[in-house]
Kinemage of the C-alpha trace (Angstrom):
@kinemage 1
@onewidth
@group {chain A} dominant
@subgroup {mainchain}
@vectorlist {calphas} color= white
{ca unk a 1} P -10.581 31.617 0.848
{ca unk a 2} L -12.992 28.761 0.129
{ca unk a 3} L -11.545 26.147 -2.212
{ca unk a 4} L -13.142 22.911 -3.355
{ca unk a 5} L -10.713 20.233 -4.537
{ca unk a 6} L -11.872 17.676 -7.091
{ca unk a 7} L -10.403 14.391 -8.292
{ca unk a 8} L -12.404 12.911 -11.137
{ca unk a 9} L -10.550 11.920 -14.300
{ca unk a 10} L -9.297 8.385 -13.648
{ca unk a 11} L -10.674 6.578 -10.598
{ca unk a 12} L -11.398 7.192 -6.906
{ca unk a 13} L -13.410 10.398 -7.561
{ca unk a 14} L -13.394 12.569 -4.464
{ca unk a 15} L -13.931 16.078 -3.149
{ca unk a 16} L -12.306 18.094 -0.373
{ca unk a 17} L -13.201 21.507 0.999
{ca unk a 18} L -10.521 23.793 2.422
{ca unk a 19} L -11.508 27.072 4.066
{ca unk a 20} L -8.745 29.535 4.955
{ca unk a 21} L -6.149 26.770 4.883
{ca unk a 22} L -8.115 24.363 7.075
{ca unk a 23} L -9.618 21.120 5.799
{ca unk a 24} L -13.329 21.277 6.584
{ca unk a 25} L -14.555 18.157 4.791
{ca unk a 26} L -13.336 15.427 2.463
{ca unk a 27} L -15.086 12.410 0.982
{ca unk a 28} L -14.848 9.843 -1.786
{ca unk a 29} L -17.777 9.373 -4.149
{ca unk a 30} L -17.788 5.628 -3.433
{ca unk a 31} L -19.108 6.362 0.063
{ca unk a 32} L -22.318 7.634 -1.521
{ca unk a 33} L -22.582 5.508 -4.666
{ca unk a 34} L -21.496 2.317 -2.845
{ca unk a 35} L -19.405 1.407 -5.882
{ca unk a 36} L -15.807 0.474 -5.074
{ca unk a 37} L -13.356 3.091 -6.408
{ca unk a 38} L -16.311 5.161 -7.623
{ca unk a 39} L -15.829 4.131 -11.249
{ca unk a 40} L -13.430 2.304 -13.533
{ca unk a 41} L -10.474 4.363 -14.861
{ca unk a 42} L -11.486 4.186 -18.521
{ca unk a 43} L -11.836 7.119 -20.959
{ca unk a 44} L -15.599 6.613 -21.241
{ca unk a 45} L -16.109 7.448 -17.552
{ca unk a 46} L -13.757 10.433 -17.433
{ca unk a 47} L -16.651 12.896 -17.598
{ca unk a 48} L -18.116 11.693 -14.292
{ca unk a 49} L -17.469 14.012 -11.352
{ca unk a 50} L -17.923 13.376 -7.605
{ca unk a 51} L -21.278 15.128 -7.498
{ca unk a 52} L -22.520 13.663 -4.218
{ca unk a 53} L -19.176 13.966 -2.421
{ca unk a 54} L -18.820 17.610 -3.459
{ca unk a 55} L -22.373 18.445 -2.378
{ca unk a 56} L -21.767 16.752 0.979
{ca unk a 57} L -18.569 18.738 1.561
{ca unk a 58} L -20.368 22.002 0.878
{ca unk a 59} L -23.225 20.976 3.154
{ca unk a 60} L -20.831 20.352 6.048
{ca unk a 61} L -19.649 23.951 5.817
{ca unk a 62} L -23.063 25.465 5.113
{ca unk a 63} L -21.864 26.748 1.744
{ca unk a 64} L -23.424 26.933 -1.702
{ca unk a 65} L -21.504 26.399 -4.969
{ca unk a 66} L -21.676 30.127 -5.669
{ca unk a 67} L -19.929 30.813 -2.347
{ca unk a 68} L -16.700 29.181 -3.520
{ca unk a 69} L -13.668 31.257 -4.453
{ca unk a 70} L -11.992 28.520 -6.503
{ca unk a 71} L -12.267 24.899 -7.554
{ca unk a 72} L -9.065 22.891 -8.066
{ca unk a 73} L -9.229 19.968 -10.513
{ca unk a 74} L -6.327 17.517 -10.157
{ca unk a 75} L -5.367 17.118 -13.807
{ca unk a 76} L -4.112 19.701 -16.300
{ca unk a 77} L -4.981 18.644 -19.863
{ca unk a 78} L -2.678 21.320 -21.306
{ca unk a 79} L 0.313 19.276 -20.061
{ca unk a 80} L -0.801 16.024 -21.701
{ca unk a 81} L 0.344 14.673 -25.047
{ca unk a 82} L -1.275 12.185 -27.425
{ca unk a 83} L -1.099 8.648 -26.063
{ca unk a 84} L 0.936 7.279 -28.966
{ca unk a 85} L 3.472 10.099 -28.557
{ca unk a 86} L 3.975 8.946 -24.955
{ca unk a 87} L 4.311 5.295 -25.934
{ca unk a 88} L 0.932 4.353 -24.455
{ca unk a 89} L -1.449 2.031 -26.277
{ca unk a 90} L -4.795 3.674 -25.592
{ca unk a 91} L -6.735 4.586 -28.747
{ca unk a 92} L -9.430 6.327 -26.697
{ca unk a 93} L -7.170 8.521 -24.556
{ca unk a 94} L -8.085 11.545 -26.673
{ca unk a 95} L -11.631 11.164 -25.334
{ca unk a 96} L -10.337 11.312 -21.760
{ca unk a 97} L -8.468 14.544 -22.534
{ca unk a 98} L -11.520 16.049 -24.216
{ca unk a 99} L -13.575 15.316 -21.106
{ca unk a 100} L -10.841 16.815 -18.905
{ca unk a 101} L -10.958 20.061 -20.853
{ca unk a 102} L -14.726 20.186 -20.318
{ca unk a 103} L -14.475 19.518 -16.575
{ca unk a 104} L -15.437 23.094 -15.593
{ca unk a 105} L -18.738 22.708 -17.438
{ca unk a 106} L -19.387 19.224 -16.036
{ca unk a 107} L -18.829 20.589 -12.528
{ca unk a 108} L -21.122 23.552 -13.156
{ca unk a 109} L -23.860 21.142 -14.227
{ca unk a 110} L -23.328 18.902 -11.196
{ca unk a 111} L -23.234 21.851 -8.773
{ca unk a 112} L -25.866 24.385 -9.903
{ca unk a 113} L -24.718 27.916 -9.182
{ca unk a 114} L -21.023 27.180 -9.657
{ca unk a 115} L -19.201 29.545 -12.002
{ca unk a 116} L -17.073 27.377 -14.339
{ca unk a 117} L -14.610 30.262 -14.673
{ca unk a 118} L -13.295 29.642 -11.141
{ca unk a 119} L -12.176 26.073 -11.950
{ca unk a 120} L -8.386 25.743 -12.088
{ca unk a 121} L -6.457 22.788 -13.484
{ca unk a 122} L -3.692 21.522 -11.185
{ca unk a 123} L -0.910 19.208 -12.466
{ca unk a 124} L -1.758 15.709 -11.273
{ca unk a 125} L 1.512 14.863 -9.545
{ca unk a 126} L 1.785 18.306 -7.982
{ca unk a 127} L -1.657 17.680 -6.462
{ca unk a 128} L -0.375 14.365 -5.095
{ca unk a 129} L 2.758 16.066 -3.749
{ca unk a 130} L 0.815 18.847 -2.038
{ca unk a 131} L -1.620 16.377 -0.484
{ca unk a 132} L 1.321 14.648 1.170
{ca unk a 133} L 3.886 17.339 1.900
{ca unk a 134} L 1.527 20.110 3.013
{ca unk a 135} L -0.640 17.789 5.106
{ca unk a 136} L 2.232 15.989 6.827
{ca unk a 137} L 2.470 16.477 10.600
{ca unk a 138} L 5.151 18.856 11.753
{ca unk a 139} L 6.662 21.890 10.107
{ca unk a 140} L 9.862 22.334 8.153
{ca unk a 141} L 11.375 21.051 4.949
{ca unk a 142} L 10.754 17.580 3.559
{ca unk a 143} L 11.467 15.553 0.464
{ca unk a 144} L 8.496 14.384 -1.589
{ca unk a 145} L 8.206 11.231 -3.687
{ca unk a 146} L 5.136 10.637 -5.860
{ca unk a 147} L 4.650 7.485 -7.926
{ca unk a 148} L 1.539 6.139 -9.632
{ca unk a 149} L 0.270 4.817 -12.940
{ca unk a 150} L 0.253 8.084 -14.821
{ca unk a 151} L -0.437 11.776 -14.698
{ca unk a 152} L -0.531 14.070 -17.720
{ca unk a 153} L 2.774 12.929 -19.285
{ca unk a 154} L 4.745 11.484 -16.361
{ca unk a 155} L 4.403 8.709 -13.785
{ca unk a 156} L 6.588 10.092 -11.008
{ca unk a 157} L 7.644 13.293 -9.278
{ca unk a 158} L 10.581 13.885 -6.970
{ca unk a 159} L 10.299 17.232 -5.213
{ca unk a 160} L 11.175 19.233 -2.131
{ca unk a 161} L 8.858 21.100 0.181
{ca unk a 162} L 10.216 24.337 1.632
{ca unk a 163} L 7.627 26.103 3.747
{ca unk a 164} L 4.494 26.321 1.625
{ca unk a 165} L 6.335 25.827 -1.663
{ca unk a 166} L 7.015 22.585 -3.531
{ca unk a 167} L 9.973 22.550 -5.919
{ca unk a 168} L 9.962 19.811 -8.585
{ca unk a 169} L 13.335 18.096 -8.975
{ca unk a 170} L 12.651 15.249 -11.394
{ca unk a 171} L 9.738 13.655 -13.209
{ca unk a 172} L 9.857 10.359 -15.068
{ca unk a 173} L 8.218 10.587 -18.471
{ca unk a 174} L 5.831 7.968 -19.770
{ca unk a 175} L 5.670 5.212 -20.932
{ca unk a 176} L 7.941 4.219 -18.043
{ca unk a 177} L 5.674 3.696 -15.052
{ca unk a 178} L 6.006 1.533 -11.967
{ca unk a 179} L 2.275 1.849 -11.430
{ca unk a 180} L 1.324 0.724 -14.940
{ca unk a 181} L 3.765 -2.200 -14.758
{ca unk a 182} L 2.066 -3.418 -11.602
{ca unk a 183} L -1.361 -2.907 -13.143
{ca unk a 184} L -0.267 -5.171 -16.005
{ca unk a 185} L 1.014 -7.743 -13.518
{ca unk a 186} L -2.253 -7.613 -11.584
{ca unk a 187} L -4.206 -8.371 -14.745
{ca unk a 188} L -1.755 -11.107 -15.797
{ca unk a 189} L -2.274 -12.819 -12.448
{ca unk a 190} L -6.050 -12.871 -12.923
{ca unk a 191} L -6.998 -9.947 -10.705
{ca unk a 192} L -8.730 -6.651 -11.509
{ca unk a 193} L -6.177 -4.029 -12.539
{ca unk a 194} L -6.342 -0.602 -10.918
{ca unk a 195} L -8.068 -2.257 -7.974
{ca unk a 196} L -6.495 -5.532 -6.826
{ca unk a 197} L -2.814 -4.600 -6.714
{ca unk a 198} L -2.921 -5.142 -2.961
{ca unk a 199} L -3.734 -8.795 -3.601
{ca unk a 200} L -0.581 -9.141 -5.691
{ca unk a 201} L 1.433 -7.584 -2.859
{ca unk a 202} L -0.036 -10.188 -0.515
{ca unk a 203} L 0.554 -13.008 -2.993
{ca unk a 204} L 4.241 -12.035 -3.095
{ca unk a 205} L 4.639 -13.188 0.501
{ca unk a 206} L 3.978 -16.760 -0.660
{ca unk a 207} L 6.712 -16.766 -3.307
{ca unk a 208} L 10.436 -16.500 -3.918
{ca unk a 209} L 11.950 -13.777 -6.154
{ca unk a 210} L 13.535 -16.268 -8.527
{ca unk a 211} L 12.595 -14.180 -11.605
{ca unk a 212} L 14.168 -10.997 -10.254
{ca unk a 213} L 17.150 -11.008 -12.616
{ca unk a 214} L 14.883 -11.174 -15.665
{ca unk a 215} L 12.605 -8.431 -14.330
{ca unk a 216} L 15.572 -6.139 -13.689
{ca unk a 217} L 16.166 -6.047 -17.437
{ca unk a 218} L 12.869 -4.208 -17.843
{ca unk a 219} L 12.378 -2.462 -14.480
{ca unk a 220} L 15.335 -0.712 -12.890
{ca unk a 221} L 16.530 2.703 -11.681
{ca unk a 222} L 18.685 4.792 -14.002
{ca unk a 223} L 20.736 6.442 -11.270
{ca unk a 224} L 19.687 9.991 -12.158
{ca unk a 225} L 16.434 10.087 -10.214
{ca unk a 226} L 14.458 8.196 -12.834
{ca unk a 227} L 13.830 4.619 -13.867
{ca unk a 228} L 12.881 2.290 -16.672
{ca unk a 229} L 9.650 0.346 -16.321
{ca unk a 230} L 7.954 -0.812 -19.507
{ca unk a 231} L 7.670 -3.726 -21.890
{ca unk a 232} L 7.778 -6.575 -19.380
{ca unk a 233} L 7.135 -9.912 -21.209
{ca unk a 234} L 4.835 -11.329 -18.550
{ca unk a 235} L 3.797 -14.361 -20.592
{ca unk a 236} L 7.439 -15.436 -20.845
{ca unk a 237} L 7.783 -15.362 -17.065
{ca unk a 238} L 4.633 -17.282 -16.166
{ca unk a 239} L 1.442 -18.396 -17.782
{ca unk a 240} L -1.470 -16.019 -17.147
{ca unk a 241} L -4.019 -16.953 -14.505
{ca unk a 242} L -7.744 -16.924 -15.150
{ca unk a 243} L -9.810 -15.190 -12.456
{ca unk a 244} L -11.663 -18.421 -11.723
{ca unk a 245} L -8.626 -20.641 -11.174
{ca unk a 246} L -6.287 -21.144 -8.234
{ca unk a 247} L -2.904 -19.458 -8.199
{ca unk a 248} L 0.219 -21.575 -8.504
{ca unk a 249} L 3.691 -21.321 -7.011
{ca unk a 250} L 4.853 -19.874 -10.316
{ca unk a 251} L 2.354 -17.030 -9.931
{ca unk a 252} L 3.489 -16.381 -6.360
{ca unk a 253} L 7.142 -16.373 -7.430
{ca unk a 254} L 6.396 -13.824 -10.144
{ca unk a 255} L 4.593 -11.598 -7.638
{ca unk a 256} L 7.536 -11.911 -5.223
{ca unk a 257} L 9.992 -11.029 -7.982
{ca unk a 258} L 8.001 -7.945 -8.988
{ca unk a 259} L 7.695 -6.854 -5.360
{ca unk a 260} L 11.451 -7.163 -4.834
{ca unk a 261} L 12.127 -5.248 -8.047
{ca unk a 262} L 9.758 -2.480 -6.978
{ca unk a 263} L 11.410 -2.192 -3.574
{ca unk a 264} L 14.894 -1.980 -5.099
{ca unk a 265} L 13.792 0.768 -7.466
{ca unk a 266} L 12.019 2.787 -4.781
{ca unk a 267} L 15.044 2.582 -2.485
{ca unk a 268} L 17.253 3.938 -5.253
{ca unk a 269} L 14.825 6.797 -5.936
{ca unk a 270} L 14.700 7.639 -2.225
{ca unk a 271} L 18.493 7.645 -1.939
{ca unk a 272} L 18.863 9.849 -4.997
{ca unk a 273} L 16.320 12.291 -3.613
{ca unk a 274} L 18.014 12.385 -0.210
{ca unk a 275} L 21.317 13.078 -1.940
{ca unk a 276} L 19.762 16.142 -3.568
{ca unk a 277} L 17.998 17.520 -0.495
{ca unk a 278} L 19.635 16.151 2.655
{ca unk a 279} L 16.237 16.287 4.350
{ca unk a 280} L 15.405 14.147 7.366
{ca unk a 281} L 11.762 13.595 6.390
{ca unk a 282} L 10.307 11.907 3.313
{ca unk a 283} L 6.626 12.240 2.415
{ca unk a 284} L 5.079 9.884 -0.132
{ca unk a 285} L 1.912 9.870 -2.221
{ca unk a 286} L 0.502 8.276 -5.354
{ca unk a 287} L -0.958 4.829 -5.883
{ca unk a 288} L 2.423 3.090 -5.655
{ca unk a 289} L 2.783 4.531 -2.143
{ca unk a 290} L -0.110 2.270 -1.113
{ca unk a 291} L 2.363 -0.631 -1.200
{ca unk a 292} L 2.966 -0.768 2.540
{ca unk a 293} L 5.571 -3.534 2.245
{ca unk a 294} L 7.756 -1.337 0.039
{ca unk a 295} L 7.123 1.667 2.287
{ca unk a 296} L 8.307 -0.318 5.297
{ca unk a 297} L 11.534 -1.188 3.535
{ca unk a 298} L 12.156 2.458 2.629
{ca unk a 299} L 11.604 3.416 6.269
{ca unk a 300} L 13.855 0.608 7.472
{ca unk a 301} L 16.715 0.777 4.957
{ca unk a 302} L 16.391 4.206 3.364
{ca unk a 303} L 18.355 7.357 4.233
{ca unk a 304} L 15.501 9.314 5.833
{ca unk a 305} L 14.896 9.500 9.580
{ca unk a 306} L 11.134 9.553 9.107
{ca unk a 307} L 8.804 8.458 6.314
{ca unk a 308} L 5.225 9.735 6.209
{ca unk a 309} L 2.740 8.343 3.690
{ca unk a 310} L -0.425 10.247 2.819
{ca unk a 311} L -3.266 8.067 4.201
{ca unk a 312} L -5.268 8.688 1.006
{ca unk a 313} L -2.199 8.184 -1.176
{ca unk a 314} L -4.233 7.164 -4.232
{ca unk a 315} L -5.985 9.538 -6.600
{ca unk a 316} L -8.690 10.389 -4.066
{ca unk a 317} L -6.067 12.272 -2.067
{ca unk a 318} L -5.409 14.693 -4.921
{ca unk a 319} L -8.705 16.395 -4.097
{ca unk a 320} L -7.000 17.692 -0.969
């Protein structure tokens, strides 16, 4: 079975080729275009597919597009709802969904010879979960925690891997999203959202979490496997920073407060998941799982004996 995985809708477009269960090749489009993250995650770029990365993967295996048995696209537009119905303020999101529905045709154009009928839509967070749980070293059962900005209608998935199967246990519906909250914070602090969140994580090390109590009012676990994360009044906590100005102690304290709040929430989600599964191993994926400081705290203070994070935890990894 020759399957080409594709991530394309938001950012970090990538391709991965799996032949008879073995990963033969994987690449991000940015390696060929030399553009960081491949593209910006805006509706107007949702039609772009990782044409060069996909062609390179096929070349490594000596295959043509018509030799493929299936193509897996890591977003299922049938599961999405209108942005306003999900509490998201994105007047152009309908364009993104229209492009997602046309993905089979875009891929057939990019890869001449490909039959668009073999393209299958895969739920975004299930693709994240599989990229972590099924690729993790070692066999056996494991718990799976996926967190990012958004998928079709959720921002999180708690699941359990048993053999080759992944059983969903809980998914947090939008607009509540730890990933989107931290994108907002990144922009408020003068950095590029959906790109520079790692800079905010680093900035947190220079501050004190003195705004944590206020943040907890807007970002906190609910105790049932989910959380609340929306509507943070950033301007009331600190003045915004322009990209061309130096950061202040106030900015660092806000970053530290948000980091502490994120860690508290993730620890609660991990403990809830462990209470449901009793597994020894936790696998993580999704853009939020790129926060290595939070991951370290889960490994250190959480209930699991071992924590494994998908190296390509962001959207690029969903191609796998």
